[in-house]
N, CA, C, O and the ligand as a Tripos MOL2 file, in Angstrom:
@<TRIPOS>MOLECULE
protein
  265   263    67     0     0
PROTEIN
NO_CHARGES

@<TRIPOS>ATOM
      1 N          -0.1100  180.8510  103.1200 N.3       1 MET1
      2 CA         -1.1710  181.1810  104.1490 C.3       1 MET1
      3 C          -1.7420  182.7940  103.6690 C.2       1 MET1
      4 O          -2.9190  183.1520  103.6160 O.2       1 MET1
      5 N          -0.6990  183.4900  103.3970 N.am      2 GLY2
      6 CA         -1.3640  184.9090  103.0180 C.3       2 GLY2
      7 C          -1.5140  184.9150  101.5920 C.2       2 GLY2
      8 O          -1.5230  186.0030  101.0170 O.2       2 GLY2
      9 N          -1.6330  183.8430  100.9390 N.am      3 LYS3
     10 CA         -1.7010  183.9020   99.2720 C.3       3 LYS3
     11 C          -3.1790  183.9910   98.7980 C.2       3 LYS3
     12 O          -4.0090  183.4010   99.4910 O.2       3 LYS3
     13 N          -3.5250  184.5420   97.8920 N.am      4 LYS4
     14 CA         -4.7970  184.7040   97.4220 C.3       4 LYS4
     15 C          -4.9020  184.2420   95.9060 C.2       4 LYS4
     16 O          -3.8550  184.1320   95.2680 O.2       4 LYS4
     17 N          -6.0060  183.9920   95.3590 N.am      5 CYS5
     18 CA         -6.3990  183.8890   94.0390 C.3       5 CYS5
     19 C          -6.3130  185.1800   93.1690 C.2       5 CYS5
     20 O          -7.0130  186.1580   93.4310 O.2       5 CYS5
     21 N          -5.4280  185.1550   92.1160 N.am      6 GLU6
     22 CA         -5.2560  186.1910   91.4250 C.3       6 GLU6
     23 C          -6.3950  186.5290   90.5340 C.2       6 GLU6
     24 O          -6.5310  187.6670   90.0860 O.2       6 GLU6
     25 N          -7.1620  185.6210   90.2890 N.am      7 ILE7
     26 CA         -8.4220  185.9150   89.5240 C.3       7 ILE7
     27 C          -9.7770  186.2940   90.1810 C.2       7 ILE7
     28 O         -10.4560  187.2470   89.7990 O.2       7 ILE7
     29 N         -10.0550  185.6040   91.0310 N.am      8 CYS8
     30 CA        -11.2980  185.8630   91.9620 C.3       8 CYS8
     31 C         -10.9470  186.3680   93.4270 C.2       8 CYS8
     32 O         -11.7790  186.7200   94.2640 O.2       8 CYS8
     33 N          -9.5550  186.3410   93.5910 N.am      9 GLY9
     34 CA         -9.2580  187.0140   95.0050 C.3       9 GLY9
     35 C          -9.6690  186.2730   96.4330 C.2       9 GLY9
     36 O          -9.8070  186.8290   97.5230 O.2       9 GLY9
     37 N          -9.8170  184.9580   96.1450 N.am     10 LYS10
     38 CA        -10.1480  184.1620   97.1040 C.3      10 LYS10
     39 C          -9.0220  183.8350   98.1420 C.2      10 LYS10
     40 O          -7.8510  183.5190   97.9340 O.2      10 LYS10
     41 N          -9.6510  183.9870   99.2290 N.am     11 GLY11
     42 CA         -8.1270  183.8990  100.3090 C.3      11 GLY11
     43 C          -8.6850  183.0140  101.4730 C.2      11 GLY11
     44 O          -9.7390  182.3820  101.5320 O.2      11 GLY11
     45 N          -7.7330  183.1450  102.3260 N.am     12 ASP12
     46 CA         -8.1660  182.1570  103.8920 C.3      12 ASP12
     47 C          -9.4790  182.3660  104.1540 C.2      12 ASP12
     48 O          -9.9740  183.4890  104.0510 O.2      12 ASP12
     49 N         -10.1310  181.3610  104.4980 N.am     13 LEU13
     50 CA        -11.3490  181.6300  105.4780 C.3      13 LEU13
     51 C         -10.8190  181.4940  107.1860 C.2      13 LEU13
     52 O         -10.1510  180.4980  107.4620 O.2      13 LEU13
     53 N         -11.0750  182.3220  108.1020 N.am     14 LYS14
     54 CA        -11.0080  182.2330  109.2360 C.3      14 LYS14
     55 C         -12.0530  182.1700  110.1370 C.2      14 LYS14
     56 O         -13.0160  182.8810  109.8500 O.2      14 LYS14
     57 N         -12.1420  181.4180  111.2960 N.am     15 ALA15
     58 CA        -13.2140  181.2500  112.1470 C.3      15 ALA15
     59 C         -12.7150  180.9140  113.5390 C.2      15 ALA15
     60 O         -11.8640  180.0350  113.6790 O.2      15 ALA15
     61 N         -13.1920  181.5540  114.5380 N.am     16 ALA16
     62 CA        -12.9040  181.4350  115.9830 C.3      16 ALA16
     63 C         -13.6770  180.4960  116.6820 C.2      16 ALA16
     64 O         -14.9070  180.4570  116.6820 O.2      16 ALA16
     65 N         -12.7810  179.6060  117.3830 N.am     17 LYS17
     66 CA        -13.3980  178.4380  118.1420 C.3      17 LYS17
     67 C         -13.2500  178.5910  119.4970 C.2      17 LYS17
     68 O         -12.1160  178.4310  119.9490 O.2      17 LYS17
     69 N         -14.3280  178.9210  120.3970 N.am     18 LEU18
     70 CA        -14.1720  179.1060  121.8040 C.3      18 LEU18
     71 C         -14.3870  177.7710  122.5500 C.2      18 LEU18
     72 O         -15.4200  177.1250  122.3770 O.2      18 LEU18
     73 N         -13.4880  177.3950  123.3120 N.am     19 THR19
     74 CA        -13.2700  176.2510  124.0730 C.3      19 THR19
     75 C         -14.0440  176.3290  125.2750 C.2      19 THR19
     76 O         -14.6000  177.4020  125.5090 O.2      19 THR19
     77 N         -14.1840  175.3240  126.1240 N.am     20 PHE20
     78 CA        -14.9340  175.4000  127.2760 C.3      20 PHE20
     79 C         -14.0490  176.1010  128.1850 C.2      20 PHE20
     80 O         -14.6120  176.9110  128.9220 O.2      20 PHE20
     81 N         -12.7260  175.9690  128.3110 N.am     21 SER21
     82 CA        -11.9970  176.9850  129.2070 C.3      21 SER21
     83 C         -11.8060  178.2710  128.5880 C.2      21 SER21
     84 O         -10.8460  178.8780  129.0630 O.2      21 SER21
     85 N         -12.5410  178.9830  127.5030 N.am     22 HIS22
     86 CA        -12.7550  180.0370  126.9940 C.3      22 HIS22
     87 C         -11.1620  180.5040  126.4670 C.2      22 HIS22
     88 O         -10.6540  181.5920  126.7400 O.2      22 HIS22
     89 N         -10.5900  179.5530  125.7520 N.am     23 LYS23
     90 CA         -9.3830  179.6800  125.1340 C.3      23 LYS23
     91 C          -9.8070  179.7760  123.6380 C.2      23 LYS23
     92 O         -10.3700  178.8150  123.1140 O.2      23 LYS23
     93 N          -9.5290  181.0020  122.8870 N.am     24 GLN24
     94 CA         -9.8960  181.0090  121.6480 C.3      24 GLN24
     95 C          -8.9030  180.3830  120.7710 C.2      24 GLN24
     96 O          -7.6950  180.5680  120.9180 O.2      24 GLN24
     97 N          -9.4800  179.5400  119.7370 N.am     25 ILE25
     98 CA         -8.5290  178.8990  118.6730 C.3      25 ILE25
     99 C          -9.0820  179.5020  117.4210 C.2      25 ILE25
    100 O         -10.2960  179.5660  117.2270 O.2      25 ILE25
    101 N          -8.1480  179.9660  116.5260 N.am     26 VAL26
    102 CA         -8.4660  180.3780  115.1730 C.3      26 VAL26
    103 C          -8.4340  179.3180  114.2290 C.2      26 VAL26
    104 O          -7.3720  178.7020  114.1350 O.2      26 VAL26
    105 N          -9.2490  179.0360  113.6150 N.am     27 LYS27
    106 CA         -9.3790  177.8600  112.4910 C.3      27 LYS27
    107 C          -9.3830  178.5630  111.0860 C.2      27 LYS27
    108 O         -10.1820  179.4010  110.6680 O.2      27 LYS27
    109 N          -8.3620  178.0480  110.5020 N.am     28 ARG28
    110 CA         -7.9860  178.4830  109.0720 C.3      28 ARG28
    111 C          -8.4710  177.3060  108.0260 C.2      28 ARG28
    112 O          -8.3030  176.1110  108.2680 O.2      28 ARG28
    113 N          -9.0450  177.7700  106.9260 N.am     29 GLN29
    114 CA         -9.4770  177.0360  105.6860 C.3      29 GLN29
    115 C          -8.7770  177.6690  104.5800 C.2      29 GLN29
    116 O          -9.0390  178.8700  104.5180 O.2      29 GLN29
    117 N          -7.9580  177.2480  103.6690 N.am     30 SER30
    118 CA         -7.3380  177.8550  102.6520 C.3      30 SER30
    119 C          -7.7340  177.0980  101.2090 C.2      30 SER30
    120 O          -7.7060  175.8680  101.1600 O.2      30 SER30
    121 N          -8.0530  177.7840  100.2010 N.am     31 PRO31
    122 CA         -8.6420  177.3510   98.9860 C.3      31 PRO31
    123 C          -7.2880  176.5490   98.2500 C.2      31 PRO31
    124 O          -6.0890  176.6420   98.5130 O.2      31 PRO31
    125 N          -7.8180  175.9490   97.4990 N.am     32 ASN32
    126 CA         -6.5580  174.9660   96.6790 C.3      32 ASN32
    127 C          -6.1160  175.8860   95.4960 C.2      32 ASN32
    128 O          -6.7300  176.0870   94.4490 O.2      32 ASN32
    129 N          -4.8180  176.4410   95.9280 N.am     33 LEU33
    130 CA         -4.1450  177.4490   94.9580 C.3      33 LEU33
    131 C          -2.8840  176.5440   94.3870 C.2      33 LEU33
    132 O          -2.1030  175.8250   95.0100 O.2      33 LEU33
    133 N          -2.9680  176.8350   92.9950 N.am     34 GLN34
    134 CA         -2.0560  176.3600   92.0720 C.3      34 GLN34
    135 C          -0.9660  177.3480   91.5450 C.2      34 GLN34
    136 O          -1.4040  178.4150   91.1140 O.2      34 GLN34
    137 N           0.1320  177.1950   91.5190 N.am     35 GLU35
    138 CA          1.1710  178.4290   90.7970 C.3      35 GLU35
    139 C           1.3380  177.8090   89.5750 C.2      35 GLU35
    140 O           2.0520  176.8070   89.5270 O.2      35 GLU35
    141 N           0.6510  178.3510   88.2960 N.am     36 ILE36
    142 CA          0.7960  177.7460   87.0760 C.3      36 ILE36
    143 C           1.3200  178.8420   86.0750 C.2      36 ILE36
    144 O           1.5550  179.9530   86.5500 O.2      36 ILE36
    145 N           1.5110  178.6420   84.8060 N.am     37 ARG37
    146 CA          1.9730  179.2090   83.8520 C.3      37 ARG37
    147 C           0.6940  179.5090   83.1450 C.2      37 ARG37
    148 O           0.1030  178.5110   82.7340 O.2      37 ARG37
    149 N           0.0420  180.8640   82.8720 N.am     38 VAL38
    150 CA         -1.4110  181.1690   81.9970 C.3      38 VAL38
    151 C          -0.8420  182.1200   80.9300 C.2      38 VAL38
    152 O           0.1650  182.8150   81.0610 O.2      38 VAL38
    153 N          -1.4610  182.0610   80.1000 N.am     39 LEU39
    154 CA         -1.7600  183.2450   78.9490 C.3      39 LEU39
    155 C          -2.2810  184.6230   79.2620 C.2      39 LEU39
    156 O          -3.4960  184.6300   79.4560 O.2      39 LEU39
    157 N          -1.7460  185.6700   79.3510 N.am     40 ASP40
    158 CA         -2.3830  186.9290   79.5810 C.3      40 ASP40
    159 C          -3.0730  187.1990   78.4400 C.2      40 ASP40
    160 O          -3.1960  186.4350   77.4830 O.2      40 ASP40
    161 N          -3.6830  188.6930   78.5940 N.am     41 GLU41
    162 CA         -4.4440  189.0720   77.4750 C.3      41 GLU41
    163 C          -3.6440  189.6260   76.3670 C.2      41 GLU41
    164 O          -4.2100  190.1070   75.3860 O.2      41 GLU41
    165 N          -2.1190  189.5770   76.4850 N.am     42 ASN42
    166 CA         -1.2650  190.1190   75.1550 C.3      42 ASN42
    167 C          -0.6360  188.9390   74.8260 C.2      42 ASN42
    168 O           0.3050  189.0440   74.0400 O.2      42 ASN42
    169 N          -0.9540  187.7070   75.2780 N.am     43 GLY43
    170 CA         -0.4800  186.5720   74.8330 C.3      43 GLY43
    171 C           0.9470  186.2690   75.3750 C.2      43 GLY43
    172 O           1.7410  185.7170   74.6140 O.2      43 GLY43
    173 N           1.3200  186.5920   76.6270 N.am     44 HIS44
    174 CA          2.5810  186.3180   77.0350 C.3      44 HIS44
    175 C           2.4590  185.3230   78.2230 C.2      44 HIS44
    176 O           1.4680  185.4100   78.9470 O.2      44 HIS44
    177 N           3.2630  184.5260   78.4280 N.am     45 ALA45
    178 CA          3.2310  183.4850   79.4450 C.3      45 ALA45
    179 C           3.4880  184.0110   80.7830 C.2      45 ALA45
    180 O           4.6030  184.5310   80.8400 O.2      45 ALA45
    181 N           2.8870  184.0490   81.7910 N.am     46 VAL46
    182 CA          2.9940  184.4730   83.2390 C.3      46 VAL46
    183 C           2.7140  183.5070   84.2710 C.2      46 VAL46
    184 O           1.9000  182.6240   84.0000 O.2      46 VAL46
    185 N           3.2650  183.5280   85.4320 N.am     47 ARG47
    186 CA          3.0890  182.6400   86.5680 C.3      47 ARG47
    187 C           2.1400  183.3300   87.2050 C.2      47 ARG47
    188 O           2.3210  184.5220   87.4500 O.2      47 ARG47
    189 N           0.9510  182.6610   87.5790 N.am     48 LYS48
    190 CA         -0.0250  183.0790   88.2830 C.3      48 LYS48
    191 C          -0.4980  182.1190   89.3680 C.2      48 LYS48
    192 O          -0.4260  180.9060   89.1740 O.2      48 LYS48
    193 N          -1.0410  182.6850   90.6500 N.am     49 CYS49
    194 CA         -1.5890  181.8020   91.6560 C.3      49 CYS49
    195 C          -2.9040  181.8190   91.3270 C.2      49 CYS49
    196 O          -3.4700  182.9120   91.3040 O.2      49 CYS49
    197 N          -3.5430  180.7690   91.0520 N.am     50 VAL50
    198 CA         -4.9800  180.4500   90.5860 C.3      50 VAL50
    199 C          -5.5190  179.5420   91.5860 C.2      50 VAL50
    200 O          -4.7770  178.6280   91.9460 O.2      50 VAL50
    201 N          -6.6730  179.6290   92.0960 N.am     51 CYS51
    202 CA         -7.3460  178.5910   92.9300 C.3      51 CYS51
    203 C          -8.0010  177.7590   91.6620 C.2      51 CYS51
    204 O          -8.2860  178.2390   90.5650 O.2      51 CYS51
    205 N          -8.1590  176.4670   92.0680 N.am     52 THR52
    206 CA         -8.6560  175.3130   91.0890 C.3      52 THR52
    207 C         -10.1160  175.4860   90.8350 C.2      52 THR52
    208 O         -10.6070  174.6650   90.0600 O.2      52 THR52
    209 N         -10.8900  176.3750   91.3270 N.am     53 SER53
    210 CA        -12.3980  176.4550   91.1000 C.3      53 SER53
    211 C         -12.3380  177.5110   89.7690 C.2      53 SER53
    212 O         -13.1850  177.4610   88.8780 O.2      53 SER53
    213 N         -11.2730  178.4180   89.7700 N.am     54 CYS54
    214 CA        -11.0700  179.2070   88.7470 C.3      54 CYS54
    215 C         -10.4070  178.3370   87.5280 C.2      54 CYS54
    216 O         -10.6460  178.7930   86.4100 O.2      54 CYS54
    217 N          -9.6790  177.2550   87.5750 N.am     55 LEU55
    218 CA         -9.0550  176.5490   86.5270 C.3      55 LEU55
    219 C         -10.1050  175.6830   85.9990 C.2      55 LEU55
    220 O          -9.9830  175.3490   84.8210 O.2      55 LEU55
    221 N         -11.3090  175.1760   86.7820 N.am     56 ARG56
    222 CA        -12.2140  174.3690   86.3540 C.3      56 ARG56
    223 C         -13.1760  175.2120   85.6180 C.2      56 ARG56
    224 O         -13.7810  174.7720   84.6400 O.2      56 ARG56
    225 N         -13.3240  176.3430   86.0380 N.am     57 ALA57
    226 CA        -14.4310  177.2650   85.6370 C.3      57 ALA57
    227 C         -13.8660  177.7210   83.8020 C.2      57 ALA57
    228 O         -14.6800  178.1330   82.9750 O.2      57 ALA57
    229 N         -12.7790  177.5810   83.5740 N.am     58 GLY58
    230 CA        -12.0160  178.0320   82.4480 C.3      58 GLY58
    231 C         -11.5560  179.5640   82.6500 C.2      58 GLY58
    232 O         -11.5570  180.2160   81.6060 O.2      58 GLY58
    233 N         -11.2630  180.0740   83.5220 N.am     59 LYS59
    234 CA        -11.1990  181.6490   83.7390 C.3      59 LYS59
    235 C          -9.8370  182.0540   83.1160 C.2      59 LYS59
    236 O          -9.5690  183.2020   82.7610 O.2      59 LYS59
    237 N          -8.9800  180.9520   83.0180 N.am     60 VAL60
    238 CA         -7.4980  181.0460   82.6360 C.3      60 VAL60
    239 C          -7.1560  180.0730   81.4500 C.2      60 VAL60
    240 O          -7.6880  178.9800   81.2510 O.2      60 VAL60
    241 N          -6.0420  180.7460   80.5980 N.am     61 VAL61
    242 CA         -5.7670  179.7350   79.6390 C.3      61 VAL61
    243 C          -4.3170  179.3690   79.7650 C.2      61 VAL61
    244 O          -3.4110  180.1990   79.6910 O.2      61 VAL61
    245 N          -4.1210  177.9060   79.9870 N.am     62 TYR62
    246 CA         -3.0630  177.4060   80.0800 C.3      62 TYR62
    247 C          -1.7590  177.6220   79.2740 C.2      62 TYR62
    248 O          -1.9430  177.5950   78.0570 O.2      62 TYR62
    249 N          -0.5540  177.8190   79.6510 N.am     63 PHE63
    250 CA          0.5180  178.0480   78.7470 C.3      63 PHE63
    251 C           1.1340  176.5500   78.4430 C.2      63 PHE63
    252 O           1.6300  175.9330   79.3850 O.2      63 PHE63
    253 N           1.1090  176.0920   77.4150 N.am     64 ILE64
    254 CA          1.8040  174.7530   77.1220 C.3      64 ILE64
    255 C           2.8940  174.9210   76.2660 C.2      64 ILE64
    256 O           2.6290  175.6980   75.3490 O.2      64 ILE64
    257 N           4.1630  174.4120   76.2390 N.am     65 TYR65
    258 CA          5.2250  174.4900   75.4210 C.3      65 TYR65
    259 C           4.8070  173.7240   74.1710 C.2      65 TYR65
    260 O           4.0330  172.7710   74.2630 O.2      65 TYR65
    261 N           5.3190  174.1360   72.9800 N.am     66 MET66
    262 CA          4.9380  173.4360   71.8670 C.3      66 MET66
    263 C           6.5060  172.9230   71.4110 C.2      66 MET66
    264 O           6.6610  172.2270   70.4070 O.2      66 MET66
    265 ZN         -9.9750  181.9510   91.9940 Zn       67 ZN67
@<TRIPOS>BOND
     1     1     2 1
     2     2     3 1
     3     3     4 2
     4     3     5 am
     5     5     6 1
     6     6     7 1
     7     7     8 2
     8     7     9 am
     9     9    10 1
    10    10    11 1
    11    11    12 2
    12    11    13 am
    13    13    14 1
    14    14    15 1
    15    15    16 2
    16    15    17 am
    17    17    18 1
    18    18    19 1
    19    19    20 2
    20    19    21 am
    21    21    22 1
    22    22    23 1
    23    23    24 2
    24    23    25 am
    25    25    26 1
    26    26    27 1
    27    27    28 2
    28    27    29 am
    29    29    30 1
    30    30    31 1
    31    31    32 2
    32    31    33 am
    33    33    34 1
    34    34    35 1
    35    35    36 2
    36    35    37 am
    37    37    38 1
    38    38    39 1
    39    39    40 2
    40    39    41 am
    41    41    42 1
    42    42    43 1
    43    43    44 2
    44    43    45 am
    45    45    46 1
    46    46    47 1
    47    47    48 2
    48    47    49 am
    49    49    50 1
    50    50    51 1
    51    51    52 2
    52    51    53 am
    53    53    54 1
    54    54    55 1
    55    55    56 2
    56    55    57 am
    57    57    58 1
    58    58    59 1
    59    59    60 2
    60    59    61 am
    61    61    62 1
    62    62    63 1
    63    63    64 2
    64    63    65 am
    65    65    66 1
    66    66    67 1
    67    67    68 2
    68    67    69 am
    69    69    70 1
    70    70    71 1
    71    71    72 2
    72    71    73 am
    73    73    74 1
    74    74    75 1
    75    75    76 2
    76    75    77 am
    77    77    78 1
    78    78    79 1
    79    79    80 2
    80    79    81 am
    81    81    82 1
    82    82    83 1
    83    83    84 2
    84    83    85 am
    85    85    86 1
    86    86    87 1
    87    87    88 2
    88    87    89 am
    89    89    90 1
    90    90    91 1
    91    91    92 2
    92    91    93 am
    93    93    94 1
    94    94    95 1
    95    95    96 2
    96    95    97 am
    97    97    98 1
    98    98    99 1
    99    99   100 2
   100    99   101 am
   101   101   102 1
   102   102   103 1
   103   103   104 2
   104   103   105 am
   105   105   106 1
   106   106   107 1
   107   107   108 2
   108   107   109 am
   109   109   110 1
   110   110   111 1
   111   111   112 2
   112   111   113 am
   113   113   114 1
   114   114   115 1
   115   115   116 2
   116   115   117 am
   117   117   118 1
   118   118   119 1
   119   119   120 2
   120   119   121 am
   121   121   122 1
   122   122   123 1
   123   123   124 2
   124   123   125 am
   125   125   126 1
   126   126   127 1
   127   127   128 2
   128   127   129 am
   129   129   130 1
   130   130   131 1
   131   131   132 2
   132   131   133 am
   133   133   134 1
   134   134   135 1
   135   135   136 2
   136   135   137 am
   137   137   138 1
   138   138   139 1
   139   139   140 2
   140   139   141 am
   141   141   142 1
   142   142   143 1
   143   143   144 2
   144   143   145 am
   145   145   146 1
   146   146   147 1
   147   147   148 2
   148   147   149 am
   149   149   150 1
   150   150   151 1
   151   151   152 2
   152   151   153 am
   153   153   154 1
   154   154   155 1
   155   155   156 2
   156   155   157 am
   157   157   158 1
   158   158   159 1
   159   159   160 2
   160   159   161 am
   161   161   162 1
   162   162   163 1
   163   163   164 2
   164   163   165 am
   165   165   166 1
   166   166   167 1
   167   167   168 2
   168   167   169 am
   169   169   170 1
   170   170   171 1
   171   171   172 2
   172   171   173 am
   173   173   174 1
   174   174   175 1
   175   175   176 2
   176   175   177 am
   177   177   178 1
   178   178   179 1
   179   179   180 2
   180   179   181 am
   181   181   182 1
   182   182   183 1
   183   183   184 2
   184   183   185 am
   185   185   186 1
   186   186   187 1
   187   187   188 2
   188   187   189 am
   189   189   190 1
   190   190   191 1
   191   191   192 2
   192   191   193 am
   193   193   194 1
   194   194   195 1
   195   195   196 2
   196   195   197 am
   197   197   198 1
   198   198   199 1
   199   199   200 2
   200   199   201 am
   201   201   202 1
   202   202   203 1
   203   203   204 2
   204   203   205 am
   205   205   206 1
   206   206   207 1
   207   207   208 2
   208   207   209 am
   209   209   210 1
   210   210   211 1
   211   211   212 2
   212   211   213 am
   213   213   214 1
   214   214   215 1
   215   215   216 2
   216   215   217 am
   217   217   218 1
   218   218   219 1
   219   219   220 2
   220   219   221 am
   221   221   222 1
   222   222   223 1
   223   223   224 2
   224   223   225 am
   225   225   226 1
   226   226   227 1
   227   227   228 2
   228   227   229 am
   229   229   230 1
   230   230   231 1
   231   231   232 2
   232   231   233 am
   233   233   234 1
   234   234   235 1
   235   235   236 2
   236   235   237 am
   237   237   238 1
   238   238   239 1
   239   239   240 2
   240   239   241 am
   241   241   242 1
   242   242   243 1
   243   243   244 2
   244   243   245 am
   245   245   246 1
   246   246   247 1
   247   247   248 2
   248   247   249 am
   249   249   250 1
   250   250   251 1
   251   251   252 2
   252   251   253 am
   253   253   254 1
   254   254   255 1
   255   255   256 2
   256   255   257 am
   257   257   258 1
   258   258   259 1
   259   259   260 2
   260   259   261 am
   261   261   262 1
   262   262   263 1
   263   263   264 2
@<TRIPOS>SUBSTRUCTURE
     1 MET1         2 RESIDUE 1 A MET
     2 GLY2         6 RESIDUE 1 A GLY
     3 LYS3        10 RESIDUE 1 A LYS
     4 LYS4        14 RESIDUE 1 A LYS
     5 CYS5        18 RESIDUE 1 A CYS
     6 GLU6        22 RESIDUE 1 A GLU
     7 ILE7        26 RESIDUE 1 A ILE
     8 CYS8        30 RESIDUE 1 A CYS
     9 GLY9        34 RESIDUE 1 A GLY
    10 LYS10       38 RESIDUE 1 A LYS
    11 GLY11       42 RESIDUE 1 A GLY
    12 ASP12       46 RESIDUE 1 A ASP
    13 LEU13       50 RESIDUE 1 A LEU
    14 LYS14       54 RESIDUE 1 A LYS
    15 ALA15       58 RESIDUE 1 A ALA
    16 ALA16       62 RESIDUE 1 A ALA
    17 LYS17       66 RESIDUE 1 A LYS
    18 LEU18       70 RESIDUE 1 A LEU
    19 THR19       74 RESIDUE 1 A THR
    20 PHE20       78 RESIDUE 1 A PHE
    21 SER21       82 RESIDUE 1 A SER
    22 HIS22       86 RESIDUE 1 A HIS
    23 LYS23       90 RESIDUE 1 A LYS
    24 GLN24       94 RESIDUE 1 A GLN
    25 ILE25       98 RESIDUE 1 A ILE
    26 VAL26      102 RESIDUE 1 A VAL
    27 LYS27      106 RESIDUE 1 A LYS
    28 ARG28      110 RESIDUE 1 A ARG
    29 GLN29      114 RESIDUE 1 A GLN
    30 SER30      118 RESIDUE 1 A SER
    31 PRO31      122 RESIDUE 1 A PRO
    32 ASN32      126 RESIDUE 1 A ASN
    33 LEU33      130 RESIDUE 1 A LEU
    34 GLN34      134 RESIDUE 1 A GLN
    35 GLU35      138 RESIDUE 1 A GLU
    36 ILE36      142 RESIDUE 1 A ILE
    37 ARG37      146 RESIDUE 1 A ARG
    38 VAL38      150 RESIDUE 1 A VAL
    39 LEU39      154 RESIDUE 1 A LEU
    40 ASP40      158 RESIDUE 1 A ASP
    41 GLU41      162 RESIDUE 1 A GLU
    42 ASN42      166 RESIDUE 1 A ASN
    43 GLY43      170 RESIDUE 1 A GLY
    44 HIS44      174 RESIDUE 1 A HIS
    45 ALA45      178 RESIDUE 1 A ALA
    46 VAL46      182 RESIDUE 1 A VAL
    47 ARG47      186 RESIDUE 1 A ARG
    48 LYS48      190 RESIDUE 1 A LYS
    49 CYS49      194 RESIDUE 1 A CYS
    50 VAL50      198 RESIDUE 1 A VAL
    51 CYS51      202 RESIDUE 1 A CYS
    52 THR52      206 RESIDUE 1 A THR
    53 SER53      210 RESIDUE 1 A SER
    54 CYS54      214 RESIDUE 1 A CYS
    55 LEU55      218 RESIDUE 1 A LEU
    56 ARG56      222 RESIDUE 1 A ARG
    57 ALA57      226 RESIDUE 1 A ALA
    58 GLY58      230 RESIDUE 1 A GLY
    59 LYS59      234 RESIDUE 1 A LYS
    60 VAL60      238 RESIDUE 1 A VAL
    61 VAL61      242 RESIDUE 1 A VAL
    62 TYR62      246 RESIDUE 1 A TYR
    63 PHE63      250 RESIDUE 1 A PHE
    64 ILE64      254 RESIDUE 1 A ILE
    65 TYR65      258 RESIDUE 1 A TYR
    66 MET66      262 RESIDUE 1 A MET
    67 ZN67       265 GROUP 0 **** ****
């Protein structure tokens, strides 16, 4: 819920819905976050929370065991 993408900083979207009886309902939409192992700039594998739109755009390098 409180997680954010570590590349672009994308987090939860919140919107308030007001019902007929004036009760406020907070709606939440969260991005598709994946915790994966990526290579940082020093060539080390680190665990990062990355959204799938950053993965598709190729902003991170996957770490794969050889
Ligand atoms: Zn992202």
